ZAMARGU-4260 file (C-alpha; in steps of 0.2 Angstrom, whole numbers, plus 5000, padded with zeros to 4 digits):
<rodrens>
0) 5153/4900/4989 | 5141/4915/4991 | 5144/4930/4979 | 5134/4940/4967 | 5138/4950/4951
5) 5146/4939/4938 | 5144/4942/4920 | 5148/4929/4906 | 5150/4932/4888 | 5151/4916/4877
10) 5157/4918/4860 | 5162/4934/4850 | 5169/4950/4858 | 5172/4964/4846 | 5190/4968/4844
15) 5197/4952/4851 | 5215/4953/4857 | 5228/4942/4848 | 5238/4929/4856 | 5250/4935/4870
20) 5266/4933/4861 | 5263/4941/4844 | 5269/4957/4836 | 5287/4957/4846 | 5301/4963/4835
25) 5317/4953/4835 | 5325/4965/4848 | 5311/4962/4860 | 5305/4945/4856 | 5307/4934/4871
30) 5314/4920/4860 | 5327/4931/4853 | 5345/4929/4857 | 5349/4947/4854 | 5353/4959/4867
35) 5343/4974/4862 | 5349/4992/4863 | 5331/4997/4869 | 5323/4982/4875 | 5307/4990/4881
40) 5303/4998/4865 | 5290/4985/4859 | 5271/4988/4860 | 5260/4978/4870 | 5247/4967/4862
45) 5233/4976/4855 | 5220/4979/4868 | 5202/4974/4865 | 5194/4985/4878 | 5179/4981/4889
50) 5170/4966/4882 | 5152/4966/4876 | 5144/4953/4888 | 5129/4945/4881 | 5125/4933/4895
55) 5125/4937/4914 | 5129/4925/4928 | 5124/4932/4945 | 5129/4918/4957 | 5147/4915/4961
60) 5142/4896/4963 | 5140/4897/4944 | 5159/4902/4941 | 5165/4883/4940 | 5152/4879/4927
65) 5155/4894/4917 | 5174/4891/4916 | 5171/4872/4912 | 5160/4878/4897 | 5173/4890/4891
70) 5180/4887/4873 | 5191/4897/4861 | 5185/4914/4859 | 5175/4914/4875 | 5176/4929/4887
75) 5171/4927/4905 | 5167/4943/4914 | 5168/4946/4933 | 5160/4962/4941 | 5153/4967/4957
80) 5158/4968/4975 | 5153/4950/4981 | 5167/4939/4974 | 5180/4942/4988 | 5179/4923/4993
85) 5180/4917/4976 | 5194/4906/4970 | 5195/4906/4951 | 5201/4890/4943 | 5203/4889/4925
90) 5209/4874/4915 | 5201/4876/4898 | 5212/4882/4884 | 5209/4894/4870 | 5218/4894/4854
95) 5232/4905/4846 | 5219/4914/4836 | 5205/4915/4849 | 5211/4914/4867 | 5199/4912/4882
100) 5198/4929/4891 | 5195/4931/4910 | 5190/4949/4911 | 5186/4959/4927 | 5182/4977/4929
105) 5192/4978/4945 | 5182/4965/4954 | 5190/4957/4969 | 5193/4938/4970 | 5203/4928/4983
110) 5215/4919/4971 | 5217/4914/4953 | 5224/4897/4946 | 5225/4895/4927 | 5232/4879/4920
115) 5229/4881/4901 | 5236/4887/4885 | 5231/4904/4876 | 5222/4913/4891 | 5221/4931/4895
120) 5219/4936/4913 | 5214/4955/4914 | 5208/4967/4927 | 5206/4958/4943 | 5210/4963/4961
125) 5216/4948/4969 | 5217/4949/4988 | 5220/4938/5003 | 5222/4920/4995 | 5236/4912/4985
130) 5239/4925/4973 | 5238/4923/4954 | 5246/4907/4948 | 5247/4902/4930 | 5256/4889/4919
135) 5254/4886/4901 | 5259/4893/4884 | 5254/4910/4876 | 5246/4918/4892 | 5244/4936/4895
140) 5242/4943/4913 | 5239/4961/4913 | 5231/4976/4922 | 5228/4966/4938 | 5231/4972/4956
145) 5237/4958/4968 | 5240/4962/4986 | 5240/4954/5004 | 5242/4937/4998 | 5249/4922/5007
150) 5260/4917/4993 | 5269/4926/4979 | 5259/4939/4970 | 5260/4933/4952 | 5268/4916/4947
155) 5270/4910/4930 | 5278/4893/4932 | 5281/4885/4920 | 5276/4897/4906 | 5281/4899/4888
160) 5278/4914/4876 | 5269/4924/4888 | 5267/4942/4894 | 5265/4949/4912 | 5262/4968/4910
165) 5254/4983/4918 | 5250/4974/4935 | 5252/4981/4952 | 5258/4970/4966 | 5259/4975/4984
170) 5262/4967/5001 | 5263/4949/4995 | 5274/4935/5001 | 5291/4929/4995 | 5291/4937/4978
175) 5281/4950/4969 | 5282/4941/4952 | 5290/4924/4950 | 5293/4917/4932 | 5301/4901/4926
180) 5301/4893/4909 | 5304/4901/4891 | 5301/4917/4883 | 5291/4927/4895 | 5290/4946/4894
185) 5288/4955/4911 | 5285/4974/4908 | 5278/4989/4915 | 5273/4981/4932 | 5275/4989/4949
190) 5280/4979/4964 | 5281/4985/4982 | 5281/4979/5000 | 5285/4961/4998 | 5285/4952/5015
195) 5293/4936/5021 | 5283/4922/5028 | 5289/4907/5038 | 5307/4913/5039 | 5307/4914/5021
200) 5314/4929/5009 | 5306/4944/5002 | 5310/4949/4984 | 5304/4959/4970 | 5306/4947/4955
205) 5313/4930/4953 | 5317/4923/4936 | 5322/4906/4930 | 5324/4898/4913 | 5328/4906/4896
210) 5323/4919/4884 | 5315/4931/4896 | 5313/4950/4894 | 5311/4960/4910 | 5309/4978/4906
215) 5303/4995/4913 | 5297/4988/4930 | 5297/4998/4946 | 5302/4989/4962 | 5301/4998/4979
220) 5300/4998/4997 | 5305/4980/5003 | 5311/4980/5020 | 5321/4968/5031 | 5316/4975/5047
225) 5304/4969/5060 | 5308/4950/5058 | 5316/4939/5071 | 5325/4931/5056 | 5327/4945/5043
230) 5325/4941/5025 | 5337/4947/5012 | 5327/4958/5000 | 5332/4960/4982 | 5324/4967/4967
235) 5329/4954/4955 | 5335/4936/4960 | 5340/4920/4952 | 5349/4905/4957 | 5353/4887/4951
240) 5340/4876/4958 | 5343/4859/4949 | 5331/4864/4936 | 5335/4870/4918 | 5349/4883/4916
245) 5345/4901/4916 | 5352/4911/4901 | 5347/4924/4887 | 5338/4934/4900 | 5338/4953/4897
250) 5334/4964/4912 | 5333/4982/4906 | 5327/5000/4910 | 5320/4995/4927 | 5320/5005/4943
255) 5324/4998/4960 | 5322/5009/4975 | 5323/5007/4994 | 5325/4988/4994 | 5336/4983/5008
260) 5348/4972/5000 | 5353/4971/4981 | 5347/4976/4964 | 5352/4960/4956 | 5359/4944/4963
265) 5364/4928/4953 | 5371/4914/4963 | 5376/4897/4956 | 5381/4889/4972 | 5375/4872/4967
270) 5381/4869/4949 | 5387/4887/4944 | 5373/4887/4930 | 5385/4875/4921 | 5372/4869/4908
275) 5369/4886/4900 | 5376/4889/4883 | 5392/4900/4883 | 5389/4908/4866 | 5380/4923/4873
280) 5376/4932/4890 | 5367/4922/4903 | 5360/4939/4910 | 5360/4955/4901 | 5358/4969/4914
285) 5357/4985/4905 | 5351/5003/4909 | 5344/5000/4926 | 5342/5013/4940 | 5348/5004/4956
290) 5345/5014/4973 | 5345/4999/4985 | 5351/4999/5002 | 5364/4985/5002 | 5383/4986/5003
295) 5382/4983/4984 | 5369/4984/4971 | 5374/4969/4960 | 5381/4953/4967 | 5387/4939/4955
300) 5394/4923/4963 | 5399/4908/4953 | 5388/4914/4939 | 5397/4916/4923 | 5394/4927/4907
305) 5384/4941/4914 | 5383/4958/4904 | 5381/4973/4915 | 5380/4989/4905 | 5375/5007/4908
310) 5367/5005/4925 | 5366/5019/4937 | 5370/5014/4956 | 5367/5023/4972 | 5362/5020/4990
315) 5365/5025/5007 | 5376/5009/5012 | 5385/5006/4995 | 5403/5002/4997 | 5405/4996/4979
320) 5392/4996/4965 | 5396/4978/4958 | 5404/4963/4965 | 5409/4948/4955 | 5417/4933/4964
325) 5420/4914/4964 | 5423/4910/4946 | 5411/4921/4938 | 5421/4922/4922 | 5417/4929/4905
330) 5407/4944/4912 | 5406/4961/4903 | 5405/4976/4914 | 5405/4992/4904 | 5398/5010/4907
335) 5391/5008/4924 | 5392/5023/4937 | 5391/5023/4956 | 5386/5039/4966 | 5395/5047/4980
340) 5413/5042/4973 | 5411/5024/4978 | 5421/5011/4968 | 5410/5004/4954 | 5417/4987/4951
345) 5425/4974/4963 | 5430/4958/4953 | 5441/4944/4961 | 5455/4935/4952 | 5445/4919/4950
350) 5433/4929/4939 | 5444/4939/4927 | 5446/4925/4914 | 5437/4931/4899 | 5430/4946/4908
355) 5430/4964/4901 | 5429/4978/4913 | 5430/4996/4907 | 5423/5013/4907 | 5415/5011/4924
360) 5417/5026/4936 | 5410/5035/4952 | 5399/5049/4948
</rodrens>
């Protein structure tokens, strides 16, 4: 690698951030089983501001050694204009009280791969490579810009008790943000222009696992045109993939606009998400603004126990707001509206057992 302009601070940094999953009330805590009335009300972890870097590393070739030397409380700082070909690979953990912090002032790198617990990734511009990939516990991924990647923009798989917040993701492949694991908070992110590669799909966010809180994100402008085999762009997607079941996921107060298929799609075509507990909602989809371009905004197929409340649905091609089919029993559909006088809910007979459908109306 050839690049200049890397700073390194080893040890103390004034106002060190707490661990990623602290300070969330029960209504917002990713591990809570409650469905909050205002799920995006919790504050982000305290910000530490720009670090006080005491040691400077000016050669990109020194990045691996600097990261390998990191220990709890270390901040590694990236700056300058000559790191665009750098792949940042981190596998040294911090601790709950003293995370390792990878901090950039907007410096551009090619990709970031983190496989460690208690790490903060902040302030990077990631362009042209694999994107930002992370797996671990107590991670914070925030204030990054990810664009024009060959794979998904930000992937946390598997992660636990982690936060993805205030990132901008544009023109990446397959999915803007992809999460799997337990207790991940995804909030205040902007995703746009996802593209399909190798006859794949193009979505805003994909989610798998349990305890996630996906709130106050904006997903826009994902097109199905210009492909020999068009993708099926959705803002939020999950499906059963022979992995752990998906349940206790809250998706609330998000905006989905000008995306060529659906706002939410959940499909259980392999196992019907059968291993999920039935004591609470598998997905709570609450207070979202859905202005997508598909025939419906929400598509639930072979996926029981979904809660759909107070969503505002519109779009130029809408024939009905919500479709629930193929044994998606136990759904609660209350207080949703669909623009232009279109029907709000279409639920088939196989999905009516245990379902509650009321107070939904065209607007």
